[in-house]
C-alpha positions in Angstrom: -28.5 -67.7 -133.2 -28.8 -67.7 -129.3 -25.8 -70.2 -129.2 -23.8 -68.1 -131.2 -24.5 -65.0 -129.0 -23.9 -67.0 -126.0 -20.4 -67.9 -127.3 -19.7 -64.5 -128.1 -20.8 -63.4 -124.8 -18.7 -66.0 -123.6 -15.4 -64.9 -125.4 -15.9 -61.5 -124.4 -16.5 -62.2 -121.0 -13.1 -64.1 -120.8 -11.1 -61.1 -122.9 -12.7 -58.8 -120.2 -11.6 -61.0 -117.2 -8.1 -61.4 -118.5 -7.9 -57.7 -119.0 -9.1 -57.2 -115.6 -6.6 -60.0 -114.0 -3.6 -58.1 -116.0 -4.5 -54.6 -114.7 -5.1 -55.8 -110.9 -1.7 -57.5 -111.0 0.1 -54.7 -112.5 -1.4 -51.8 -109.9 -2.0 -53.4 -107.0 0.4 -56.6 -106.4 3.4 -56.5 -104.2 7.1 -55.0 -105.9 7.8 -57.0 -108.6 11.4 -58.6 -108.8 12.7 -55.5 -110.8 11.3 -53.2 -108.5 12.8 -54.9 -105.6 16.3 -55.2 -107.2 16.0 -51.2 -107.8 15.0 -50.4 -104.3 18.1 -52.2 -103.2 20.3 -50.7 -105.6 18.9 -47.4 -104.5 19.5 -48.2 -100.6 23.3 -49.6 -101.6 24.0 -46.0 -103.0 22.6 -44.1 -100.2 24.9 -45.9 -97.8 28.0 -45.3 -100.2 27.0 -41.5 -100.5 26.9 -41.6 -96.5 30.3 -43.5 -96.6 31.8 -40.9 -98.9 30.4 -37.9 -97.0 31.8 -39.3 -93.5 35.4 -39.7 -95.6 35.1 -36.0 -96.8 34.2 -34.9 -93.9 37.1 -36.8 -91.7 39.4 -35.3 -94.6 38.4 -31.7 -94.0 39.1 -32.0 -90.3 42.1 -33.3 -91.0 43.2 -30.6 -93.3 42.2 -28.0 -90.9 43.7 -29.4 -88.1 47.1 -29.9 -89.8 46.7 -26.4 -90.8 46.4 -24.9 -87.6 49.1 -27.0 -86.1 51.3 -25.7 -88.9 
């Protein structure tokens, strides 16, 4: 009886330990590979949007300048 209770306690302790480890890994570890890739994509998209904004401003300025000179 005492051995089976110790064995049951050991099994439950191992299961609880594994669950706590997985929770820690999920919430407190550094960014995962997928999260890092998403951050890089966001950075690239922001850079491309900034480039498009600059091109749009340049095109509008060119149109305004041509309109003034006409």
